[in-house]
Residue, then its C-alpha position, 0 to 999 in steps of 0.5 A: m540571484e532571482y530571475r524572472y522571464i519576460g512575457r512568454s519569451g526566453l529572456r531570463v532577466t534580473p528583477i532590476c534592470l539598469g536604465t541609461m537615459t542620462f548617459g551622454s548628457t548629465t552623465p558623462k561617459k566615465e561616470a556611466f562606465k562606473i555605473l554600468d560596471k557596478a550594476y554588472d558586478f552586482g549581478i544585473n543582467f538587464y540594460d535598457t536604452a533607446e535611440l533617442y537618448p539621452v534626455p532631455p531629447d536634443s538633436k545635438w546628442a541623440g544616439q550618444t547613449e547607445k554609443i556609450v553602452g556599446e563601448w561598455l558592452k565590448t568589455k563584457p561577454r555579449d551573451s551575459v547581457i540582456l540588451a533592450t533598446k527602442v525605436a522612437g515613436a511617431a512625430s504625430g504623437w506627444f512630441v516630435p523626436p529630434i532624430r531623422h529630421g522630425l519625420t519619424a513614424m512606426d512604419r517599415f521604413h523608419i523601423k528598418k532605419a532605426i535598427e540599423g542605426s542602433l545596431k551600429r552604435l551599440d556595435t552588436d549584431y542583435i538586440d535582445l528586446y526591441q521596443q517601440h518607444w510610443p505607439d503611432t496613431v496614424v500608421p496601421i498597427e499591422e504595418t508596424m507588427r509586420a516590420f517588427d516581425e521581419l527583424v525577428q526573422e532576420g535575427k537582428v531582434r530576439y523579441i519585441g515589446t512596446s512602451n507608453d502604450t494603452a490597454y487597447g494598443l497592447t491588446k490590438a497589437n497582439m491580436v494582429a500578431k496572433y491572427e497574422g502569425l507575427a511576433r507579438f509584444e512580450s513586454i510593455q514599458n510604462n511609467f509605474s510607481l507609488l506616485n503613478p498607479r494608473f497601470f492598475d486601472e486596466l493594463e494590469n488585467v491585460c498583462r496577467r491574462e495575456q502574459v505580458s510583462l511590465l517593465p516599469y520605469s520611474p519607480i521613484g517618480g523621477g527622483i521625487l520619492s527620494g525626498k530630495y525635493n522636499q528639502k528647503f533647498i533643492p539641489e541645483d543639479a537635480r533633474f526637475a530643478l534643471y527641467l523647470k528652467h529648460p527653454i522648451k515648454r514641453v520639458r517644463e510641463h513634463a517636470k510639473k507632472f512629477f514635481n507639484d504640490k500633490t506629489l510633494q505632499f504624498t512624498a512627505e507622508y511616504l518619507e514618514i513610512a520609510k522612516k518608521y520601517e527603517i528602509h531607505p525611501v529609494t529602496l522602498a519605492v523600487a521594492y514596491s515596484k518590483h513587488f507585483d507578479f506582472v512585473a518582470s524587471t523594474i528599470i532604475g537609473a542613476r546620474k551619479l555612481e553614489q545614487l545606485d546603491a539604494s536602488l540596488a538594495a531593493m533586490d533582496v527586499k520583500l515587503s510585508r503586508a503591514i508596509l503594503k497596507e500603509l502604502t496602499a492607504l496613502q495611494q488612496k488618500y492621494c488619488y493620482p498625484m501625477g494627474 
């Protein structure tokens, strides 16, 4: 089994991480346990969750994913699992999270409340990697980093990271940490895939120079790159088929970012490349995501057990120059399919 380190931390993780964002909503607990067990038996040691999960975010089930993961964690030696979770970002951001009455912020109070809740639901006394789910545009980053550092000093958290962040945000946070002698962000969890190569714009440079690891999520573009949305009849229980009918406009708009004419055109040609090289399109997409040296571990997901195999198969796939050349040419043809 290959292992990689996250940033400059002591976290030694498998190149594939199991994400859990559907556990408790579209994935019931029994099925979630099967998925978790299969990943663990395969050798995966890295698991990612969040206090906000499952998705789509809803107050009626927020926190259920952590409870499910916590129950499963009791069936395994705790130190055999690298566990990551997240504190919900600020309500002043891209949406108001349905927790703590929609008054969240990346201040000391909310970070402390969030870790207490996560530790209780996960039924553990420490988190290996604790991440801000998205940055705060109001609270000074100095307060955020001091609050995270306190958790590290208390032993509740081993290392910290950020998510859905920018080159400026990551750099500013870690400069504050450096000059104030605080724990720094060792990772950044951002959307990165063949359909969304924006990480290359500047964050790639920051991560390489500052030794911060990317933990890419949505490596198969939310399922688009599997090809299931390029069929004449889209499965009724497919993620974006459900999201496009969702009563909340933000959820519908989120779906359109992934599921649109440009992403479907890209995928149609991408499927031909996968067919040519006789690689499952999901396997190829995940292998592409984990290919880069600034990536520590690619976060995969599965709503059903049978969806897991194609992603796990990417563990041993090394992409040839010929495949990478064709994939790069396709990206250049369809510039930023997700906008």
